[in-house]
N, C-alpha and C positions, 0 to 999 in steps of 0.2 A: 548581444544578446540571445538571453533565454528564456523561457515558461515552461511552467508545465501549469496543464488548464488537466483537474478533474474531474469526471462527470458520473452517472450511473444513481446518488444519493439514494435516498427515499425514503418510506414507508413500506415495514411489508411483516405475514407476524410472525408469529414465531416457528422455526421450524420451514419457513422459505426462503426465497433463493437472491444474490439480489446478486453481480458481476459490475464493478467499477473500472472507469479506462479515465489516464494519466495516457493527455495527448504534450510530447514531447516539442522542444524546439529549441533551433539556435547553438546545437552539441549533440555529440554522445557524448557519455557517462561512462563509466568503470562498473555502476552498480543503479539499480533504483530499487527505493524500497514503500513500502506503505507505514506510517505508523496511525495513528488511534488515539485521541483522548477527549476523554468520559468529562462532563462539566466535578465541578472540582478536584480535582485529577491532570499527574500530572500524563507529555505524549508518553504516548506507549510504543517499544516498536511491535511488525503486524509478522513483517515478512520481507524479506527481498533477495532479489535475482543480478547478477551477472548480465549482465547485454553481454556481452561475446557468448560464455562459453554456457551461459542457461542457468548453470547450479543456483538452489536454493536455499532457504533456510526458515525457519518458521515459532513463531513463540510458538512454548504447549499446549497453549489451551486450543489455538485454532488448526493443527495437525490432524487431519483428516478431513476436515471442510471447510478448509477456505486454500486455492492453488494461484500464488504468482505467473503471470507468463509475459510474454513478448511479443511484437509483432516487428518483427528491424525497423521491416520492408514503407508499413506506416509510423514503422517511431513514440511506437505506443503501451506503456504499460497497462498488463486486466489486475483487479483483485474477483477473480468467480467463490462467491461466499454460498458455504449452504446450507441446511440447516441451523439455521441461524438461533442465536439466542438472545434475548431481551439484556443480556449484559458487554451483548457487541455491541451496543448503540453508544459511537460517541461519531466526534466529523473526523472522517476518514481521511489526511493528508497523505502526497505523494511525492518522494521528493527522491532528488543524485546530490551524486557521490564523486568524485575522483581519487578516492583513495583505493587503493586493493590492501587489502588486511586482514584480517581475519574473521569472523561468522560474530564475533562477541566486542571485536570495532565497528560491523557495520552495524550493530545492535541502537547502538548510541545516538542521539539526536546527532549529538555533532561533528559528525560523518561524513554533516555532506550539507551538500552549499549553495542549493535549490531547493523553493517548496512548493507545491503547488500550494491556491485558495482556497481546501475544506470542499469534500460536502460529508454531509449527515446523512450517515443512517439510526435509523429508530429502531427499533427492532421491540413489536406489540405483545403481549404475550395472553 
């Protein structure tokens, strides 16, 4: 039994910050990622972190603004989002993967075995 439970979404003004959390249970996976999906658009990659080594990778549009991290003791993955823009508005999902692969493969939704329920992030202008 594996569960990923997200929290921390909400409404924030442009330029503000939010921290999303994803509590994992059941087992440990190789990589944990955040994706997002805006209305009428496909789900897109945001960031990924390797659980053991802690290496990270981000999509270009969030580099310098978002930070993915993990707390091994709490089995929790975080996404700190700063300098938020209206175009960041989306439902954010955490995902877990058993795949050991390069960052290109890990940016695809098919690489992930389990997904959280999603949390809404709305950035007003």
